N, CA and C atoms as an extended XYZ file, in Angstrom:
216
Properties=species:S:1:pos:R:3:atomname:S:1:resname:S:1:resid:I:1 pbc="F F F"
N        12.347       -6.392       30.029 N   UNK     1
C        13.318       -5.927       28.874 CA  UNK     1
C        13.937       -7.186       28.269 C   UNK     1
N        14.128       -8.243       29.100 N   UNK     2
C        14.835       -9.402       28.572 CA  UNK     2
C        13.968      -10.063       27.559 C   UNK     2
N        12.569      -10.078       27.655 N   UNK     3
C        11.658      -10.653       26.740 CA  UNK     3
C        11.765       -9.855       25.434 C   UNK     3
N        11.827       -8.423       25.636 N   UNK     4
C        11.757       -7.678       24.354 CA  UNK     4
C        13.146       -7.883       23.556 C   UNK     4
N        14.115       -7.860       24.276 N   UNK     5
C        15.555       -8.042       23.631 CA  UNK     5
C        15.617       -9.503       22.964 C   UNK     5
N        15.045      -10.485       23.724 N   UNK     6
C        15.031      -11.863       23.132 CA  UNK     6
C        14.166      -11.913       21.765 C   UNK     6
N        13.103      -11.226       21.830 N   UNK     7
C        12.257      -11.194       20.636 CA  UNK     7
C        13.006      -10.563       19.523 C   UNK     7
N        13.585       -9.374       19.738 N   UNK     8
C        14.286       -8.791       18.666 CA  UNK     8
C        15.524       -9.528       18.227 C   UNK     8
N        16.138      -10.295       19.118 N   UNK     9
C        17.365      -11.087       18.790 CA  UNK     9
C        16.801      -12.173       17.828 C   UNK     9
N        15.729      -12.850       18.152 N   UNK    10
C        15.150      -13.922       17.282 CA  UNK    10
C        14.730      -13.320       15.955 C   UNK    10
N        14.079      -12.057       15.898 N   UNK    11
C        13.812      -11.566       14.637 CA  UNK    11
C        14.984      -11.340       13.681 C   UNK    11
N        16.039      -10.771       14.409 N   UNK    12
C        17.218      -10.451       13.546 CA  UNK    12
C        17.840      -11.645       13.104 C   UNK    12
N        17.863      -12.717       13.935 N   UNK    13
C        18.585      -14.019       13.549 CA  UNK    13
C        17.797      -14.693       12.410 C   UNK    13
N        16.484      -14.689       12.497 N   UNK    14
C        15.639      -15.253       11.491 CA  UNK    14
C        15.784      -14.510       10.149 C   UNK    14
N        15.865      -13.162       10.141 N   UNK    15
C        16.113      -12.385        8.982 CA  UNK    15
C        17.605      -12.696        8.361 C   UNK    15
N        18.532      -12.724        9.244 N   UNK    16
C        19.876      -12.964        8.698 CA  UNK    16
C        20.065      -14.360        8.110 C   UNK    16
N        19.335      -15.323        8.723 N   UNK    17
C        19.547      -16.688        8.282 CA  UNK    17
C        18.787      -16.785        6.875 C   UNK    17
N        17.709      -16.028        6.734 N   UNK    18
C        16.893      -16.148        5.554 CA  UNK    18
C        17.722      -15.470        4.345 C   UNK    18
N        18.355      -14.348        4.702 N   UNK    19
C        19.183      -13.532        3.750 CA  UNK    19
C        20.394      -14.372        3.373 C   UNK    19
N        21.041      -15.034        4.377 N   UNK    20
C        22.262      -15.780        4.102 CA  UNK    20
C        21.817      -17.057        3.095 C   UNK    20
N        20.576      -17.609        3.336 N   UNK    21
C        20.246      -18.668        2.377 CA  UNK    21
C        20.127      -18.275        0.997 C   UNK    21
N        19.426      -17.075        0.812 N   UNK    22
C        19.213      -16.544       -0.549 CA  UNK    22
C        20.554      -16.120       -1.181 C   UNK    22
N        21.415      -15.521       -0.302 N   UNK    23
C        22.708      -15.122       -0.831 CA  UNK    23
C        23.536      -16.355       -1.397 C   UNK    23
N        23.434      -17.464       -0.675 N   UNK    24
C        24.214      -18.640       -0.865 CA  UNK    24
C        23.620      -19.490       -2.059 C   UNK    24
N        22.303      -19.645       -2.093 N   UNK    25
C        21.712      -20.618       -2.741 CA  UNK    25
C        20.859      -19.935       -3.933 C   UNK    25
N        20.642      -18.696       -3.887 N   UNK    26
C        19.729      -17.979       -4.938 CA  UNK    26
C        18.288      -18.467       -4.637 C   UNK    26
N        17.424      -18.278       -5.648 N   UNK    27
C        16.068      -18.616       -5.502 CA  UNK    27
C        15.853      -20.093       -5.855 C   UNK    27
N        15.825      -20.987       -4.755 N   UNK    28
C        15.452      -22.330       -4.910 CA  UNK    28
C        14.359      -22.786       -4.063 C   UNK    28
N        14.030      -23.895       -4.107 N   UNK    29
C        12.837      -24.365       -3.278 CA  UNK    29
C        13.222      -24.356       -1.834 C   UNK    29
N        14.534      -24.732       -1.570 N   UNK    30
C        14.960      -24.689       -0.082 CA  UNK    30
C        15.015      -23.276        0.443 C   UNK    30
N        15.554      -22.271       -0.475 N   UNK    31
C        15.609      -20.915        0.114 CA  UNK    31
C        14.241      -20.335        0.282 C   UNK    31
N        13.292      -20.666       -0.598 N   UNK    32
C        11.964      -20.118       -0.476 CA  UNK    32
C        11.335      -20.781        0.819 C   UNK    32
N        11.525      -22.052        1.074 N   UNK    33
C        10.980      -22.665        2.269 CA  UNK    33
C        11.724      -22.037        3.501 C   UNK    33
N        12.882      -21.718        3.434 N   UNK    34
C        13.605      -20.996        4.512 CA  UNK    34
C        13.146      -19.625        4.732 C   UNK    34
N        12.754      -18.961        3.625 N   UNK    35
C        12.098      -17.635        3.748 CA  UNK    35
C        10.611      -17.736        4.482 C   UNK    35
N         9.918      -18.827        3.979 N   UNK    36
C         8.634      -19.086        4.637 CA  UNK    36
C         8.746      -19.310        6.117 C   UNK    36
N         9.628      -20.048        6.546 N   UNK    37
C         9.967      -20.381        7.932 CA  UNK    37
C        10.297      -19.172        8.743 C   UNK    37
N        11.181      -18.325        8.198 N   UNK    38
C        11.691      -17.062        8.863 CA  UNK    38
C        10.536      -16.259        8.902 C   UNK    38
N         9.650      -15.985        7.923 N   UNK    39
C         8.494      -15.163        7.935 CA  UNK    39
C         7.600      -15.509        9.074 C   UNK    39
N         7.407      -16.844        9.276 N   UNK    40
C         6.468      -17.381       10.430 CA  UNK    40
C         7.122      -17.045       11.680 C   UNK    40
N         8.378      -17.192       11.868 N   UNK    41
C         9.158      -16.985       13.150 CA  UNK    41
C         9.087      -15.472       13.467 C   UNK    41
N         9.384      -14.646       12.435 N   UNK    42
C         9.186      -13.196       12.633 CA  UNK    42
C         7.891      -12.738       13.080 C   UNK    42
N         6.903      -13.349       12.425 N   UNK    43
C         5.501      -12.950       12.761 CA  UNK    43
C         5.142      -13.304       14.063 C   UNK    43
N         5.634      -14.464       14.545 N   UNK    44
C         5.239      -14.884       15.835 CA  UNK    44
C         5.905      -13.946       16.928 C   UNK    44
N         7.068      -13.595       16.699 N   UNK    45
C         7.935      -12.617       17.652 CA  UNK    45
C         7.338      -11.359       17.626 C   UNK    45
N         6.843      -10.860       16.522 N   UNK    46
C         6.143       -9.521       16.510 CA  UNK    46
C         4.785       -9.659       17.242 C   UNK    46
N         4.241      -10.670       17.228 N   UNK    47
C         3.046      -10.857       18.073 CA  UNK    47
C         3.371      -10.910       19.570 C   UNK    47
N         4.661      -11.483       19.878 N   UNK    48
C         5.158      -11.349       21.264 CA  UNK    48
C         5.382       -9.890       21.685 C   UNK    48
N         5.959       -9.158       20.807 N   UNK    49
C         6.170       -7.796       21.053 CA  UNK    49
C         4.908       -7.011       21.260 C   UNK    49
N         3.869       -7.267       20.430 N   UNK    50
C         2.699       -6.582       20.626 CA  UNK    50
C         2.131       -6.946       22.001 C   UNK    50
N         2.187       -8.228       22.362 N   UNK    51
C         1.653       -8.523       23.844 CA  UNK    51
C         2.299       -7.691       24.788 C   UNK    51
N         3.695       -7.519       24.773 N   UNK    52
C         4.440       -6.665       25.722 CA  UNK    52
C         3.904       -5.229       25.639 C   UNK    52
N         3.666       -4.701       24.544 N   UNK    53
C         3.125       -3.393       24.398 CA  UNK    53
C         1.674       -3.280       25.054 C   UNK    53
N         0.957       -4.254       24.803 N   UNK    54
C        -0.465       -4.365       25.455 CA  UNK    54
C        -0.261       -4.272       26.887 C   UNK    54
N         0.616       -5.084       27.584 N   UNK    55
C         0.834       -5.199       29.050 CA  UNK    55
C         1.249       -3.794       29.463 C   UNK    55
N         2.224       -3.154       28.787 N   UNK    56
C         2.688       -1.838       29.100 CA  UNK    56
C         1.618       -0.764       29.047 C   UNK    56
N         0.643       -0.803       28.072 N   UNK    57
C        -0.484        0.075       28.088 CA  UNK    57
C        -1.371        0.027       29.239 C   UNK    57
N        -1.484       -1.131       29.860 N   UNK    58
C        -2.231       -1.364       31.049 CA  UNK    58
C        -1.459       -1.161       32.306 C   UNK    58
N        -0.175       -0.783       32.232 N   UNK    59
C         0.640       -0.427       33.300 CA  UNK    59
C         1.011       -1.786       34.181 C   UNK    59
N         1.161       -2.914       33.327 N   UNK    60
C         1.446       -4.132       33.909 CA  UNK    60
C         2.905       -4.696       33.671 C   UNK    60
N         3.677       -3.918       32.836 N   UNK    61
C         4.934       -4.437       32.414 CA  UNK    61
C         5.954       -4.135       33.377 C   UNK    61
N         5.824       -2.868       33.995 N   UNK    62
C         6.768       -2.488       35.032 CA  UNK    62
C         6.032       -1.960       36.165 C   UNK    62
N         6.624       -1.824       37.366 N   UNK    63
C         5.937       -1.262       38.656 CA  UNK    63
C         5.944        0.214       38.459 C   UNK    63
N         6.768        0.879       37.658 N   UNK    64
C         6.912        2.293       37.514 CA  UNK    64
C         6.118        2.851       36.289 C   UNK    64
N         5.024        3.699       36.497 N   UNK    65
C         4.159        4.020       35.347 CA  UNK    65
C         5.005        4.745       34.369 C   UNK    65
N         5.973        5.649       34.544 N   UNK    66
C         6.657        6.264       33.573 CA  UNK    66
C         7.450        5.253       32.700 C   UNK    66
N         7.949        4.321       33.177 N   UNK    67
C         8.705        3.216       32.517 CA  UNK    67
C         7.745        2.408       31.514 C   UNK    67
N         6.468        2.217       31.976 N   UNK    68
C         5.483        1.671       31.173 CA  UNK    68
C         5.254        2.470       29.958 C   UNK    68
N         5.061        3.831       30.063 N   UNK    69
C         4.857        4.808       28.977 CA  UNK    69
C         6.050        4.696       28.071 C   UNK    69
N         7.216        4.753       28.571 N   UNK    70
C         8.508        4.810       27.788 CA  UNK    70
C         8.608        3.449       26.949 C   UNK    70
N         8.326        2.262       27.576 N   UNK    71
C         8.500        0.992       26.957 CA  UNK    71
C         7.321        0.884       25.913 C   UNK    71
N         6.161        1.354       26.241 N   UNK    72
C         5.046        1.107       25.257 CA  UNK    72
C         5.221        2.028       24.098 C   UNK    72
């Protein structure tokens, strides 16, 4: 659960940072670059979440099968 919460926290932080940059600076080269970096970070964490779902589908995420189904 810690890895899942960490991934979601990073996703939310990257999205908030990108939104803050656009709100403060408008559409500039720096804000577009920040958006690109945020998109890359968000995509990498979504891949991490997909890996956790894959492990849950094989009943490897938790020792209890019902928890794997719930988490998946």
